[in-house]
N, CA, C and O atoms as CSV, one atom per row, in Angstrom:
chain,resi,resn,atom,element,x,y,z
A,1,MET,N,N,0.842,-1.177,0.000
A,1,MET,CA,C,0.000,0.000,0.000
A,1,MET,C,C,0.887,1.240,0.000
A,1,MET,O,O,1.742,1.413,0.869
A,2,THR,N,N,0.673,2.062,-0.953
A,2,THR,CA,C,1.422,3.306,-1.036
A,2,THR,C,C,0.475,4.435,-1.349
A,2,THR,O,O,-0.743,4.258,-1.340
A,3,LYS,N,N,1.027,5.587,-1.624
A,3,LYS,CA,C,0.205,6.735,-1.970
A,3,LYS,C,C,-0.611,6.484,-3.230
A,3,LYS,O,O,-1.569,7.209,-3.500
A,4,LYS,N,N,-0.250,5.477,-3.997
A,4,LYS,CA,C,-0.925,5.212,-5.262
A,4,LYS,C,C,-2.230,4.447,-5.084
A,4,LYS,O,O,-2.985,4.302,-6.045
A,5,ARG,N,N,-2.509,3.962,-3.904
A,5,ARG,CA,C,-3.689,3.148,-3.664
A,5,ARG,C,C,-4.964,3.904,-3.998
A,5,ARG,O,O,-5.101,5.080,-3.659
A,6,ASP,N,N,-5.897,3.232,-4.664
A,6,ASP,CA,C,-7.185,3.828,-5.012
A,6,ASP,C,C,-8.270,3.270,-4.109
A,6,ASP,O,O,-8.177,2.140,-3.629
A,7,LYS,N,N,-9.286,4.063,-3.888
A,7,LYS,CA,C,-10.458,3.665,-3.128
A,7,LYS,C,C,-11.640,4.398,-3.734
A,7,LYS,O,O,-11.470,5.501,-4.254
A,8,ALA,N,N,-12.806,3.833,-3.686
A,8,ALA,CA,C,-13.949,4.406,-4.392
A,8,ALA,C,C,-14.508,5.661,-3.728
A,8,ALA,O,O,-13.969,6.750,-3.921
A,9,ALA,N,N,-15.556,5.526,-2.967
A,9,ALA,CA,C,-16.315,6.676,-2.454
A,9,ALA,C,C,-15.522,7.508,-1.466
A,9,ALA,O,O,-14.785,6.984,-0.630
A,10,GLY,N,N,-15.688,8.814,-1.579
A,10,GLY,CA,C,-15.077,9.725,-0.638
A,10,GLY,C,C,-13.605,9.983,-0.879
A,10,GLY,O,O,-12.955,10.657,-0.080
A,11,ALA,N,N,-13.074,9.462,-1.963
A,11,ALA,CA,C,-11.654,9.645,-2.245
A,11,ALA,C,C,-11.401,11.012,-2.857
A,11,ALA,O,O,-12.271,11.589,-3.510
A,12,VAL,N,N,-10.225,11.505,-2.640
A,12,VAL,CA,C,-9.816,12.775,-3.224
A,12,VAL,C,C,-9.499,12.540,-4.683
A,12,VAL,O,O,-8.827,11.567,-5.025
A,13,LYS,N,N,-9.966,13.404,-5.532
A,13,LYS,CA,C,-9.695,13.302,-6.953
A,13,LYS,C,C,-8.845,14.491,-7.363
A,13,LYS,O,O,-9.367,15.587,-7.564
A,14,PRO,N,N,-7.528,14.284,-7.491
A,14,PRO,CA,C,-6.657,15.389,-7.865
A,14,PRO,C,C,-7.073,15.997,-9.188
A,14,PRO,O,O,-7.554,15.306,-10.086
A,15,GLY,N,N,-6.879,17.311,-9.292
A,15,GLY,CA,C,-7.161,17.994,-10.540
A,15,GLY,C,C,-8.591,18.458,-10.686
A,15,GLY,O,O,-8.958,18.970,-11.744
A,16,THR,N,N,-9.422,18.298,-9.649
A,16,THR,CA,C,-10.798,18.753,-9.737
A,16,THR,C,C,-10.984,19.971,-8.867
A,16,THR,O,O,-10.303,20.134,-7.855
A,17,GLY,N,N,-11.897,20.818,-9.258
A,17,GLY,CA,C,-12.232,21.974,-8.434
A,17,GLY,C,C,-11.280,23.128,-8.621
A,17,GLY,O,O,-10.559,23.207,-9.616
A,18,SER,N,N,-11.285,24.026,-7.646
A,18,SER,CA,C,-10.480,25.239,-7.711
A,18,SER,C,C,-9.036,24.969,-7.310
A,18,SER,O,O,-8.660,23.841,-6.992
A,19,ARG,N,N,-8.245,26.024,-7.334
A,19,ARG,CA,C,-6.845,25.911,-6.923
A,19,ARG,C,C,-6.752,25.397,-5.488
A,19,ARG,O,O,-5.849,24.624,-5.169
A,20,GLY,N,N,-7.668,25.814,-4.625
A,20,GLY,CA,C,-7.681,25.339,-3.245
A,20,GLY,C,C,-7.908,23.841,-3.161
A,20,GLY,O,O,-7.294,23.161,-2.339
A,21,ALA,N,N,-8.787,23.328,-4.005
A,21,ALA,CA,C,-9.040,21.890,-4.031
A,21,ALA,C,C,-7.806,21.138,-4.514
A,21,ALA,O,O,-7.496,20.060,-4.006
A,22,ASP,N,N,-7.100,21.704,-5.495
A,22,ASP,CA,C,-5.875,21.068,-5.975
A,22,ASP,C,C,-4.820,21.043,-4.876
A,22,ASP,O,O,-4.110,20.050,-4.716
A,23,ALA,N,N,-4.718,22.124,-4.127
A,23,ALA,CA,C,-3.755,22.181,-3.029
A,23,ALA,C,C,-4.092,21.128,-1.978
A,23,ALA,O,O,-3.193,20.480,-1.441
A,24,LEU,N,N,-5.374,20.952,-1.683
A,24,LEU,CA,C,-5.797,19.936,-0.725
A,24,LEU,C,C,-5.479,18.548,-1.262
A,24,LEU,O,O,-4.998,17.691,-0.520
A,25,ALA,N,N,-5.743,18.318,-2.545
A,25,ALA,CA,C,-5.459,17.021,-3.147
A,25,ALA,C,C,-3.970,16.695,-3.060
A,25,ALA,O,O,-3.598,15.529,-2.936
A,26,ASP,N,N,-3.122,17.710,-3.124
A,26,ASP,CA,C,-1.679,17.496,-2.984
A,26,ASP,C,C,-1.313,17.083,-1.564
A,26,ASP,O,O,-0.327,16.373,-1.365
A,27,GLU,N,N,-2.084,17.513,-0.584
A,27,GLU,CA,C,-1.812,17.200,0.823
A,27,GLU,C,C,-2.299,15.803,1.208
A,27,GLU,O,O,-1.664,15.133,2.023
A,28,LEU,N,N,-3.414,15.359,0.634
A,28,LEU,CA,C,-4.027,14.090,1.015
A,28,LEU,C,C,-3.550,12.966,0.113
A,28,LEU,O,O,-3.253,13.173,-1.063
A,29,TRP,N,N,-3.482,11.780,0.681
A,29,TRP,CA,C,-3.102,10.619,-0.109
A,29,TRP,C,C,-4.298,10.165,-0.926
A,29,TRP,O,O,-5.434,10.283,-0.467
A,30,PRO,N,N,-4.071,9.651,-2.120
A,30,PRO,CA,C,-5.175,9.099,-2.909
A,30,PRO,C,C,-5.874,8.000,-2.118
A,30,PRO,O,O,-5.227,7.157,-1.498
A,31,GLY,N,N,-7.174,8.022,-2.149
A,31,GLY,CA,C,-7.953,7.039,-1.417
A,31,GLY,C,C,-8.307,7.467,-0.009
A,31,GLY,O,O,-9.106,6.803,0.651
A,32,GLN,N,N,-7.736,8.550,0.462
A,32,GLN,CA,C,-8.029,9.027,1.814
A,32,GLN,C,C,-9.436,9.599,1.857
A,32,GLN,O,O,-9.804,10.417,1.014
A,33,SER,N,N,-10.208,9.179,2.815
A,33,SER,CA,C,-11.586,9.630,2.968
A,33,SER,C,C,-11.638,11.055,3.520
A,33,SER,O,O,-11.190,11.320,4.635
A,34,VAL,N,N,-12.185,11.954,2.727
A,34,VAL,CA,C,-12.357,13.342,3.164
A,34,VAL,C,C,-13.346,13.393,4.323
A,34,VAL,O,O,-13.152,14.147,5.276
A,35,ALA,N,N,-14.400,12.594,4.243
A,35,ALA,CA,C,-15.411,12.569,5.309
A,35,ALA,C,C,-14.787,12.157,6.649
A,35,ALA,O,O,-15.116,12.729,7.688
A,36,LEU,N,N,-13.890,11.169,6.624
A,36,LEU,CA,C,-13.219,10.752,7.856
A,36,LEU,C,C,-12.389,11.892,8.432
A,36,LEU,O,O,-12.437,12.154,9.634
A,37,LEU,N,N,-11.637,12.565,7.585
A,37,LEU,CA,C,-10.791,13.666,8.062
A,37,LEU,C,C,-11.626,14.813,8.613
A,37,LEU,O,O,-11.195,15.509,9.533
A,38,GLN,N,N,-12.812,15.014,8.061
A,38,GLN,CA,C,-13.704,16.041,8.603
A,38,GLN,C,C,-14.248,15.607,9.961
A,38,GLN,O,O,-14.344,16.428,10.874
A,39,GLU,N,N,-14.603,14.340,10.109
A,39,GLU,CA,C,-15.099,13.837,11.394
A,39,GLU,C,C,-14.023,13.915,12.477
A,39,GLU,O,O,-14.328,14.146,13.647
A,40,LEU,N,N,-12.771,13.723,12.083
A,40,LEU,CA,C,-11.660,13.816,13.031
A,40,LEU,C,C,-11.241,15.263,13.285
A,40,LEU,O,O,-10.352,15.522,14.096
A,41,HIS,N,N,-11.876,16.192,12.599
A,41,HIS,CA,C,-11.579,17.628,12.687
A,41,HIS,C,C,-10.167,17.960,12.207
A,41,HIS,O,O,-9.572,18.950,12.633
A,42,ILE,N,N,-9.642,17.121,11.319
A,42,ILE,CA,C,-8.389,17.445,10.643
A,42,ILE,C,C,-8.700,18.411,9.511
A,42,ILE,O,O,-7.950,19.356,9.264
A,43,LEU,N,N,-9.813,18.167,8.823
A,43,LEU,CA,C,-10.321,19.099,7.814
A,43,LEU,C,C,-11.497,19.853,8.410
A,43,LEU,O,O,-12.244,19.312,9.226
A,44,THR,N,N,-11.654,21.093,8.004
A,44,THR,CA,C,-12.823,21.865,8.428
A,44,THR,C,C,-14.057,21.347,7.694
A,44,THR,O,O,-13.938,20.529,6.782
A,45,ARG,N,N,-15.229,21.815,8.083
A,45,ARG,CA,C,-16.461,21.432,7.381
A,45,ARG,C,C,-16.408,21.821,5.915
A,45,ARG,O,O,-17.037,21.187,5.067
A,46,GLU,N,N,-15.646,22.879,5.623
A,46,GLU,CA,C,-15.498,23.336,4.240
A,46,GLU,C,C,-14.441,22.522,3.497
A,46,GLU,O,O,-14.211,22.746,2.308
A,47,GLY,N,N,-13.801,21.587,4.182
A,47,GLY,CA,C,-12.796,20.739,3.556
A,47,GLY,C,C,-11.420,21.367,3.452
A,47,GLY,O,O,-10.648,21.024,2.557
A,48,LYS,N,N,-11.106,22.280,4.356
A,48,LYS,CA,C,-9.805,22.958,4.323
A,48,LYS,C,C,-8.922,22.480,5.472
A,48,LYS,O,O,-9.407,22.006,6.500
A,49,LEU,N,N,-7.613,22.618,5.267
A,49,LEU,CA,C,-6.617,22.270,6.278
A,49,LEU,C,C,-6.042,23.538,6.878
A,49,LEU,O,O,-5.624,24.435,6.146
A,50,ASN,N,N,-6.015,23.624,8.203
A,50,ASN,CA,C,-5.278,24.740,8.797
A,50,ASN,C,C,-3.840,24.273,9.048
A,50,ASN,O,O,-3.534,23.095,8.863
A,51,GLN,N,N,-2.981,25.163,9.458
A,51,GLN,CA,C,-1.556,24.837,9.586
A,51,GLN,C,C,-1.299,23.741,10.617
A,51,GLN,O,O,-0.475,22.858,10.377
A,52,ASP,N,N,-1.986,23.779,11.759
A,52,ASP,CA,C,-1.797,22.744,12.779
A,52,ASP,C,C,-2.242,21.380,12.272
A,52,ASP,O,O,-1.568,20.376,12.503
A,53,SER,N,N,-3.377,21.344,11.581
A,53,SER,CA,C,-3.883,20.085,11.037
A,53,SER,C,C,-2.970,19.551,9.942
A,53,SER,O,O,-2.769,18.342,9.836
A,54,ARG,N,N,-2.425,20.430,9.144
A,54,ARG,CA,C,-1.489,20.033,8.082
A,54,ARG,C,C,-0.262,19.341,8.701
A,54,ARG,O,O,0.189,18.305,8.212
A,55,ARG,N,N,0.261,19.920,9.766
A,55,ARG,CA,C,1.411,19.335,10.457
A,55,ARG,C,C,1.057,17.968,11.041
A,55,ARG,O,O,1.825,17.016,10.911
A,56,LYS,N,N,-0.105,17.874,11.683
A,56,LYS,CA,C,-0.540,16.617,12.292
A,56,LYS,C,C,-0.753,15.545,11.229
A,56,LYS,O,O,-0.345,14.398,11.415
A,57,LEU,N,N,-1.382,15.904,10.129
A,57,LEU,CA,C,-1.634,14.936,9.063
A,57,LEU,C,C,-0.318,14.436,8.471
A,57,LEU,O,O,-0.170,13.244,8.201
A,58,LYS,N,N,0.623,15.330,8.271
A,58,LYS,CA,C,1.936,14.945,7.750
A,58,LYS,C,C,2.616,13.968,8.714
A,58,LYS,O,O,3.222,12.985,8.286
A,59,GLN,N,N,2.513,14.245,10.006
A,59,GLN,CA,C,3.096,13.380,11.029
A,59,GLN,C,C,2.442,11.996,11.017
A,59,GLN,O,O,3.137,10.982,11.093
A,60,VAL,N,N,1.126,11.951,10.921
A,60,VAL,CA,C,0.403,10.682,10.911
A,60,VAL,C,C,0.748,9.880,9.657
A,60,VAL,O,O,0.968,8.672,9.741
A,61,TYR,N,N,0.798,10.530,8.506
A,61,TYR,CA,C,1.172,9.839,7.270
A,61,TYR,C,C,2.594,9.276,7.370
A,61,TYR,O,O,2.868,8.185,6.870
A,62,HIS,N,N,3.487,10.013,8.009
A,62,HIS,CA,C,4.866,9.553,8.179
A,62,HIS,C,C,4.893,8.277,9.031
A,62,HIS,O,O,5.577,7.315,8.679
A,63,LEU,N,N,4.166,8.263,10.129
A,63,LEU,CA,C,4.087,7.072,10.973
A,63,LEU,C,C,3.419,5.921,10.230
A,63,LEU,O,O,3.823,4.767,10.367
A,64,TYR,N,N,2.403,6.239,9.449
A,64,TYR,CA,C,1.700,5.216,8.666
A,64,TYR,C,C,2.671,4.482,7.742
A,64,TYR,O,O,2.575,3.264,7.587
A,65,GLN,N,N,3.596,5.207,7.132
A,65,GLN,CA,C,4.552,4.578,6.219
A,65,GLN,C,C,5.389,3.514,6.935
A,65,GLN,O,O,5.666,2.464,6.355
A,66,PHE,N,N,5.791,3.763,8.165
A,66,PHE,CA,C,6.549,2.774,8.932
A,66,PHE,C,C,5.679,1.567,9.277
A,66,PHE,O,O,6.098,0.421,9.114
A,67,ILE,N,N,4.482,1.832,9.748
A,67,ILE,CA,C,3.587,0.759,10.177
A,67,ILE,C,C,3.124,-0.074,8.988
A,67,ILE,O,O,2.998,-1.294,9.100
A,68,GLU,N,N,2.872,0.564,7.861
A,68,GLU,CA,C,2.407,-0.153,6.671
A,68,GLU,C,C,3.407,-1.235,6.262
A,68,GLU,O,O,3.006,-2.354,5.941
A,69,LYS,N,N,4.684,-0.918,6.269
A,69,LYS,CA,C,5.712,-1.903,5.902
A,69,LYS,C,C,5.649,-3.119,6.824
A,69,LYS,O,O,5.733,-4.259,6.365
A,70,LEU,N,N,5.503,-2.872,8.115
A,70,LEU,CA,C,5.412,-3.970,9.081
A,70,LEU,C,C,4.150,-4.794,8.869
A,70,LEU,O,O,4.193,-6.023,8.925
A,71,LEU,N,N,3.030,-4.125,8.627
A,71,LEU,CA,C,1.779,-4.844,8.403
A,71,LEU,C,C,1.847,-5.694,7.143
A,71,LEU,O,O,1.320,-6.806,7.117
A,72,LEU,N,N,2.483,-5.186,6.109
A,72,LEU,CA,C,2.634,-5.966,4.877
A,72,LEU,C,C,3.504,-7.199,5.120
A,72,LEU,O,O,3.204,-8.278,4.608
A,73,GLU,N,N,4.577,-7.049,5.896
A,73,GLU,CA,C,5.424,-8.191,6.236
A,73,GLU,C,C,4.649,-9.206,7.071
A,73,GLU,O,O,4.710,-10.407,6.809
A,74,LEU,N,N,3.929,-8.727,8.066
A,74,LEU,CA,C,3.138,-9.621,8.909
A,74,LEU,C,C,2.030,-10.291,8.117
A,74,LEU,O,O,1.741,-11.471,8.315
A,75,GLY,N,N,1.411,-9.536,7.218
A,75,GLY,CA,C,0.335,-10.087,6.392
A,75,GLY,C,C,0.822,-11.211,5.510
A,75,GLY,O,O,0.089,-12.171,5.273
A,76,ALA,N,N,2.047,-11.114,5.017
A,76,ALA,CA,C,2.611,-12.160,4.174
A,76,ALA,C,C,2.864,-13.428,4.983
A,76,ALA,O,O,2.815,-14.532,4.441
A,77,GLU,N,N,3.134,-13.272,6.279
A,77,GLU,CA,C,3.414,-14.411,7.153
A,77,GLU,C,C,2.167,-14.912,7.874
A,77,GLU,O,O,2.179,-16.002,8.445
A,78,ALA,N,N,1.093,-14.126,7.854
A,78,ALA,CA,C,-0.105,-14.439,8.645
A,78,ALA,C,C,-0.884,-15.598,8.041
A,78,ALA,O,O,-0.643,-16.038,6.917
A,79,ALA,N,N,-1.820,-16.064,8.837
A,79,ALA,CA,C,-2.735,-17.117,8.410
A,79,ALA,C,C,-3.599,-16.609,7.261
A,79,ALA,O,O,-3.495,-15.441,6.885
A,80,PRO,N,N,-4.444,-17.461,6.699
A,80,PRO,CA,C,-5.332,-17.015,5.616
A,80,PRO,C,C,-6.154,-15.802,6.031
A,80,PRO,O,O,-6.362,-15.569,7.221
A,81,PRO,N,N,-6.623,-15.028,5.052
A,81,PRO,CA,C,-7.400,-13.822,5.364
A,81,PRO,C,C,-8.573,-14.107,6.291
A,81,PRO,O,O,-9.201,-15.163,6.216
A,82,ALA,N,N,-8.854,-13.159,7.155
A,82,ALA,CA,C,-9.982,-13.275,8.077
A,82,ALA,C,C,-11.282,-13.246,7.302
A,82,ALA,O,O,-11.404,-12.542,6.299
A,83,SER,N,N,-12.255,-14.015,7.768
A,83,SER,CA,C,-13.555,-14.004,7.097
A,83,SER,C,C,-14.323,-12.760,7.506
A,83,SER,O,O,-14.064,-12.194,8.568
A,84,PRO,N,N,-15.277,-12.319,6.667
A,84,PRO,CA,C,-16.038,-11.111,7.000
A,84,PRO,C,C,-16.789,-11.206,8.322
A,84,PRO,O,O,-17.066,-10.185,8.951
A,85,THR,N,N,-17.123,-12.425,8.750
A,85,THR,CA,C,-17.889,-12.580,9.986
A,85,THR,C,C,-17.005,-12.758,11.211
A,85,THR,O,O,-17.507,-12.776,12.335
A,86,SER,N,N,-15.696,-12.888,11.014
A,86,SER,CA,C,-14.820,-13.132,12.162
A,86,SER,C,C,-14.424,-11.861,12.892
A,86,SER,O,O,-13.822,-11.916,13.964
A,87,GLY,N,N,-14.762,-10.714,12.309
A,87,GLY,CA,C,-14.420,-9.455,12.954
A,87,GLY,C,C,-13.060,-8.930,12.557
A,87,GLY,O,O,-12.706,-7.812,12.930
A,88,GLY,N,N,-12.291,-9.696,11.815
A,88,GLY,CA,C,-10.985,-9.235,11.357
A,88,GLY,C,C,-11.144,-8.359,10.135
A,88,GLY,O,O,-12.039,-8.580,9.320
A,89,ALA,N,N,-10.293,-7.376,10.002
A,89,ALA,CA,C,-10.414,-6.449,8.884
A,89,ALA,C,C,-9.462,-6.786,7.754
A,89,ALA,O,O,-9.834,-6.689,6.584
A,90,GLY,N,N,-8.275,-7.168,8.074
A,90,GLY,CA,C,-7.259,-7.366,7.052
A,90,GLY,C,C,-6.889,-8.820,6.911
A,90,GLY,O,O,-7.620,-9.699,7.367
A,91,PRO,N,N,-5.752,-9.084,6.279
A,91,PRO,CA,C,-5.312,-10.454,6.031
A,91,PRO,C,C,-4.792,-11.128,7.298
A,91,PRO,O,O,-3.582,-11.262,7.479
A,92,GLY,N,N,-5.693,-11.547,8.163
A,92,GLY,CA,C,-5.308,-12.216,9.389
A,92,GLY,C,C,-4.679,-11.305,10.427
A,92,GLY,O,O,-4.018,-11.790,11.345
A,93,LEU,N,N,-4.866,-10.013,10.308
A,93,LEU,CA,C,-4.277,-9.051,11.231
A,93,LEU,C,C,-5.359,-8.287,11.977
A,93,LEU,O,O,-6.454,-8.069,11.460
A,94,ALA,N,N,-5.038,-7.887,13.189
A,94,ALA,CA,C,-5.916,-7.012,13.958
A,94,ALA,C,C,-5.047,-5.948,14.614
A,94,ALA,O,O,-3.922,-6.224,15.030
A,95,VAL,N,N,-5.565,-4.750,14.702
A,95,VAL,CA,C,-4.841,-3.648,15.326
A,95,VAL,C,C,-5.642,-3.180,16.529
A,95,VAL,O,O,-6.851,-2.964,16.435
A,96,ALA,N,N,-4.962,-3.025,17.661
A,96,ALA,CA,C,-5.614,-2.533,18.874
A,96,ALA,C,C,-5.140,-1.116,19.149
A,96,ALA,O,O,-3.941,-0.841,19.146
A,97,ASP,N,N,-6.078,-0.230,19.382
A,97,ASP,CA,C,-5.760,1.153,19.733
A,97,ASP,C,C,-5.952,1.276,21.237
A,97,ASP,O,O,-7.021,0.959,21.758
A,98,HIS,N,N,-4.941,1.727,21.919
A,98,HIS,CA,C,-5.003,1.803,23.380
A,98,HIS,C,C,-5.636,3.081,23.896
A,98,HIS,O,O,-5.617,3.337,25.100
A,99,GLY,N,N,-6.191,3.876,23.017
A,99,GLY,CA,C,-6.947,5.041,23.439
A,99,GLY,C,C,-6.116,6.189,23.970
A,99,GLY,O,O,-6.628,7.014,24.727
A,100,ALA,N,N,-4.863,6.266,23.601
A,100,ALA,CA,C,-4.023,7.387,24.030
A,100,ALA,C,C,-4.063,8.454,22.944
A,100,ALA,O,O,-3.514,8.253,21.861
A,101,GLY,N,N,-4.686,9.552,23.211
A,101,GLY,CA,C,-4.773,10.618,22.216
A,101,GLY,C,C,-6.079,10.578,21.455
A,101,GLY,O,O,-7.091,10.082,21.951
A,102,LYS,N,N,-6.044,11.102,20.252
A,102,LYS,CA,C,-7.268,11.236,19.461
A,102,LYS,C,C,-7.438,10.146,18.416
A,102,LYS,O,O,-8.387,10.193,17.633
A,103,SER,N,N,-6.549,9.171,18.385
A,103,SER,CA,C,-6.646,8.004,17.507
A,103,SER,C,C,-6.562,8.329,16.025
A,103,SER,O,O,-7.062,7.562,15.202
A,104,TYR,N,N,-5.947,9.442,15.667
A,104,TYR,CA,C,-5.815,9.782,14.251
A,104,TYR,C,C,-5.137,8.651,13.483
A,104,TYR,O,O,-5.609,8.242,12.422
A,105,LEU,N,N,-4.033,8.152,14.023
A,105,LEU,CA,C,-3.276,7.121,13.332
A,105,LEU,C,C,-4.107,5.858,13.143
A,105,LEU,O,O,-4.090,5.259,12.068
A,106,GLY,N,N,-4.829,5.451,14.175
A,106,GLY,CA,C,-5.659,4.250,14.069
A,106,GLY,C,C,-6.728,4.366,13.003
A,106,GLY,O,O,-6.928,3.438,12.220
A,107,PHE,N,N,-7.414,5.493,12.965
A,107,PHE,CA,C,-8.461,5.686,11.967
A,107,PHE,C,C,-7.888,5.752,10.553
A,107,PHE,O,O,-8.450,5.169,9.626
A,108,ILE,N,N,-6.783,6.452,10.387
A,108,ILE,CA,C,-6.184,6.574,9.056
A,108,ILE,C,C,-5.586,5.242,8.623
A,108,ILE,O,O,-5.645,4.899,7.442
A,109,LEU,N,N,-5.021,4.496,9.540
A,109,LEU,CA,C,-4.512,3.163,9.244
A,109,LEU,C,C,-5.641,2.269,8.737
A,109,LEU,O,O,-5.491,1.571,7.734
A,110,TYR,N,N,-6.761,2.299,9.435
A,110,TYR,CA,C,-7.911,1.499,9.008
A,110,TYR,C,C,-8.417,1.960,7.642
A,110,TYR,O,O,-8.741,1.136,6.787
A,111,ASP,N,N,-8.482,3.257,7.441
A,111,ASP,CA,C,-9.000,3.815,6.185
A,111,ASP,C,C,-8.109,3.460,4.999
A,111,ASP,O,O,-8.619,3.106,3.936
A,112,LEU,N,N,-6.812,3.546,5.156
A,112,LEU,CA,C,-5.899,3.334,4.032
A,112,LEU,C,C,-5.425,1.893,3.877
A,112,LEU,O,O,-5.159,1.453,2.758
A,113,PHE,N,N,-5.314,1.154,4.971
A,113,PHE,CA,C,-4.736,-0.193,4.886
A,113,PHE,C,C,-5.786,-1.291,4.876
A,113,PHE,O,O,-5.770,-2.169,4.014
A,114,PHE,N,N,-6.685,-1.238,5.826
A,114,PHE,CA,C,-7.667,-2.306,5.944
A,114,PHE,C,C,-8.848,-1.960,5.104
A,114,PHE,O,O,-9.811,-2.724,5.049
């Protein structure tokens, strides 16, 4: 999973809208849910990033890159993919969030990886 990953609904579509929309598309990874970022208050209701949110999002994406590599390695070694009814999201992997902070990383990890 890299920045090239595609996802259907709610994904950012680079090159659409005004210059502001293009700038936002440059900040967000393809496939990132705009609705999720608005619910997390990373994006405003108008879909804009303020400077603090931009810094936080960059930090979360940076951490995601480290974790993604580990999850891909673990996924290759893991048991067969979890069934839809087993409660597992990914290929035999589960992630636990210990509730420290606002869980930005956990939500974005789920959105982009699982």
